[in-house]
N, C-alpha and C positions, 0 to 999 in steps of 0.2 A: 654516677655514684658520688658520694661525698668526697672520696679521695681522687676524683677525676677519672677513674677507670670507666671503661665502657663494657657493659654486659649485653650480649646479643641473644635475642629470642626470635625464633622463627614463627611467623604468623601461621596459626593453624585454625583460624576462625572458619575458613571455608570447609575445612575437613570435618570439624566437629559440628558445624552449623550453628544455629542460634539456640542451641539447647541451653536451657536455663537450669542452674543448680541452686537450690534453696540455701540462703545465707545462714540459716540456723545450723547447718552442718559445721560452721566455724566454731560453734560453742565448745566442742570437745578440745580443740586446739587452744582456744582462748582460756578455758578453765584449767588446762594443764600447764599454763604459763610457758608455752613454747612460742613466744613472740619476740621478734627482734625488730626494732625500729631503726630506720635509716633515713638519710636525706638523699633524695634522688630525683631525677626527672626522666621522663620517657621521650624518646624521639621515634616517631612513627616511620613507616616505609617511605614516606615522601618528605622526610626530614622536618616534619612539623612536630613541635613539642606539645606534650600533653601533661596534665597534672597527675603526678603519681599518687596523689592523695586518693584518687578514685580507683586505684588498682591495688593488687596485692600479689605476692609471690608465695606459692606453696613449695617449700623445699622438702625433699624426702629421699628415701632410698627404697628401691624395690629389688629384691634379690641381690643386695649389695651395690647396685648401680645407682649413683646419685641422679636426681632429676630436679628440675625446677619448672613449675607451670605458672605462667602469668595469667591472672584473671582480673576482669573488670568487676568492681563492686559497686554498689549503689544503683544497680539496675532494678529499681524498686527494692524489694527485699531479697534480691537474687544475685547470683554470681554468673559470669559468662567467661568461659575459657577463651583466651586470646592467643597465647603463644607458649612455646617451650624451648629450652636449650638442649634437650635430650634427643639424640638421634633415635634412640630406642622408642621413646614416646611418639616422636614424629611419624614413625613407620607403622604404628599400631592402627587398628580399626577404630573408628570414632567411638563406638560403644566401650571399647577397652580403655581408651584415653579417659573417658568420663569415669569409668570404674576405678582407674588408678587415682584420679583426682579426688573422687568422693571417698574412697577407702582411706586415702592418706589423711583426710579430714576426720573421718569417723574413728580411725584407729591410729592416733598420733604416735603411740609408743611402738607399734609394729612397723611403722614406716619411718620412724625417727623424724617425724614431721616438725618443721619450723615454719611459722607464718611470718613473712617479712612484710612489714607495713611502713608507710611513710610516717615521718614524725607528726604530721598533721592529718593522719588518716581519718577518713569518715566512717571506718568500721566501728560499730558499736560493740562494747563488751557486755556480756550477759550479766 
């Protein structure tokens, strides 16, 4: 993070598989002005650094419990779930994880959703 802090996400790619989520689902969040831009870098499980510009974080609350889901953007016009910092999300079934992610994007007010993007994000605004 810009302040030097480290945020950890548990890799859930194997759990959710290569399910692709359509990027147009970002439109509701982008139009509701629930976007925060940060300067950050990503370090993978093998200590390799990746460009955060190609990723985004969906922050929200489900039943009062906060969660964050890391997703890769720019996979054509799609998103791919990569990780989470929530124990509750981690233990869900794959279809439920995807449902939480897509619902948070479709109903930003209900989930108190914020989209966290890099300052140089490749995400296109509608």
